[in-house]
C-alpha positions in Angstrom: -55.1 -38.7 -32.3 -56.7 -37.4 -28.9 -56.4 -39.6 -26.1 -59.5 -41.6 -24.6 -60.3 -40.9 -21.3 -60.6 -44.2 -18.7 -63.8 -43.2 -16.7 -65.2 -45.6 -14.1 -69.2 -46.0 -14.0 -71.1 -46.5 -10.3 -73.6 -47.9 -12.8 -75.5 -49.8 -10.2 -75.3 -48.0 -6.5 -77.8 -50.7 -5.1 -75.5 -53.6 -6.4 -72.4 -52.5 -5.4 -73.3 -51.4 -1.8 -75.3 -54.8 -1.1 -72.3 -56.5 -2.3 -70.4 -54.0 0.0 -72.5 -54.6 3.3 -72.6 -58.6 2.5 -68.4 -58.5 2.3 -68.6 -56.3 5.5 -71.2 -58.5 7.2 -68.6 -61.4 6.2 -66.0 -59.5 7.9 -67.4 -59.1 11.0 -68.5 -62.5 11.2 -65.1 -63.2 10.9 -64.2 -60.4 13.6 -66.9 -61.9 16.4 -66.4 -65.5 15.8 -69.9 -65.6 14.0 -71.8 -63.9 17.0 -72.8 -60.8 14.0 -74.5 -63.8 12.2 -76.1 -65.1 15.2 -77.6 -61.9 15.6 -78.1 -60.2 13.0 -77.4 -62.2 9.5 -79.1 -65.0 10.2 -82.8 -66.0 10.3 -83.9 -68.9 12.6 -87.0 -69.6 14.9 -86.5 -67.4 18.3 -88.7 -65.3 20.1 -90.2 -62.5 18.7 -88.1 -59.4 19.2 -86.4 -56.5 17.3 -83.5 -58.4 16.4 -85.8 -61.0 15.1 -87.3 -58.1 13.5 -83.8 -57.0 11.9 -82.7 -60.7 11.0 -86.0 -61.0 8.4 -84.1 -58.5 6.5 -80.3 -58.8 7.8 -79.8 -62.7 6.7 -79.4 -62.0 3.1 -75.8 -60.2 4.0 -75.0 -63.6 6.1 -72.8 -65.8 4.4 -70.8 -69.1 5.3 -67.6 -68.7 3.9 -65.9 -66.1 1.1 -66.9 -69.0 -1.3 -70.4 -68.2 -0.5 -70.1 -65.0 -0.9 -68.4 -64.7 -4.0 -71.0 -67.3 -5.6 -74.1 -65.0 -4.7 -72.4 -61.5 -5.1 -70.7 -62.4 -9.3 -74.5 -63.4 -10.0 -75.6 -60.4 -8.2 -72.9 -57.9 -10.1 -73.6 -59.0 -13.3 -78.0 -59.7 -13.5 -78.5 -56.6 -10.6 -77.2 -53.7 -13.4 -79.5 -54.8 -15.8 -82.9 -55.2 -13.3 -81.7 -52.0 -11.3 -81.5 -49.7 -14.9 -84.7 -51.4 -15.8 -86.3 -51.3 -12.9 -84.6 -48.4 -10.7 -82.5 -48.5 -7.4 -85.5 -47.9 -5.0 -88.0 -50.5 -6.9 -85.5 -53.2 -6.8 -84.3 -52.2 -2.8 -88.5 -52.4 -2.6 -88.0 -56.3 -4.4 -85.0 -57.2 -2.2 -86.7 -56.1 0.9 -89.8 -58.6 0.0 -88.0 -61.5 -0.9 -85.7 -61.6 2.4 -88.8 -61.2 4.3 -90.7 -63.6 2.7 -87.7 -66.3 2.0 -87.1 -66.1 5.8 -91.0 -66.4 6.7 -91.0 -69.8 4.9 -88.2 -70.9 6.2 -89.4 -70.3 9.7 -92.7 -72.1 8.7 -90.9 -75.1 6.4 -87.1 -75.0 7.2 -86.9 -77.0 10.2 -84.5 -75.7 13.5 -81.5 -74.4 11.2 -80.2 -71.2 10.3 -80.8 -69.4 7.1 -77.9 -67.3 5.5 -77.0 -66.0 2.5 -78.6 -63.9 -0.4 -79.4 -66.9 -2.8 -82.9 -66.2 -2.9 -82.1 -62.9 -3.7 -79.7 -64.1 -6.5 -83.3 -66.3 -7.7 -85.2 -62.8 -8.0 -82.8 -61.2 -9.8 -82.2 -64.6 -12.7 -86.4 -64.5 -12.8 -86.5 -60.1 -13.2 -83.8 -60.3 -15.7 -85.8 -62.3 -17.7 -88.4 -60.2 -18.1 -86.5 -57.1 -18.0 -86.8 -56.6 -21.6 -90.8 -57.1 -22.0 -93.4 -54.7 -22.7 -97.3 -54.1 -21.3 -99.3 -57.3 -20.8 -96.6 -59.8 -22.2 -95.3 -62.9 -20.1 -91.7 -63.6 -22.1 -90.9 -67.8 -23.2 -87.9 -67.0 -21.1 -89.1 -66.1 -18.1 -91.1 -69.3 -18.8 -88.0 -71.6 -19.6 -86.1 -70.0 -17.0 -88.9 -71.1 -14.0 -89.5 -74.8 -15.9 -85.2 -75.4 -15.3 -84.7 -73.8 -12.2 -87.8 -74.8 -10.2 -87.0 -78.1 -11.5 -83.7 -78.1 -10.4 -84.3 -77.0 -7.3 -86.8 -79.0 -6.5 -85.2 -82.4 -7.3 -81.6 -80.8 -5.9 -84.0 -80.3 -2.7 -85.5 -83.9 -3.2 -82.5 -86.1 -4.0 -79.4 -84.4 -2.9 -79.4 -84.1 1.0 -77.0 -80.8 1.3 -76.9 -77.2 3.3 -78.5 -75.6 0.2 -81.9 -73.9 0.9 -83.6 -75.3 -2.3 -86.8 -73.7 -0.4 -85.0 -70.4 -0.6 -84.2 -70.5 -3.8 -88.0 -71.5 -5.0 -89.0 -68.7 -3.2 -86.6 -66.1 -4.3 -87.6 -67.2 -7.9 -91.1 -67.0 -7.4 -90.9 -63.6 -6.2 -89.1 -62.8 -9.0 -91.1 -63.7 -11.2 -94.6 -62.5 -10.2 -92.9 -59.1 -9.2 -91.5 -58.8 -12.8 -95.1 -59.6 -14.2 -96.5 -57.1 -11.8 -94.2 -54.3 -12.3 -95.4 -54.4 -16.3 -98.4 -54.0 -15.5 
């Protein structure tokens, strides 16, 4: 009987890289007392500058603490490989960038004077995108509709009735980005 070798697979390079960059951002935030978050890893209303443009993309790497990081990365590392395998790393990277910028713009317009940081918009984009991953051309999966109804209802109700530090608008925008991009990519 021959022994089987255990081999580790680098199955989702984008997701693993994203998680590592976000971890580095969290560690850098701790080392700089949050200065790196204000400079690069959060988005807020400020004058147009190169750092402002960088923050439109970089806010998805910043996290308030390790628990915030883990809750986002657990879902990204669970759902991400399915989506990355289906659509490819480059397409998903573009979807990440679009979702980051769109959620940042919505936050800047409707979010008041608070800072936005974290990958929850990306998480919701992946949740909605994963529900389209097994479909064919011209189909709108029932699972996508169910996910839309469940998550959007939860986020709208939470946003209205539960005052917290969670950007429910970012969750909604991320989910809608995932739904639209999932349907668009299947055309």
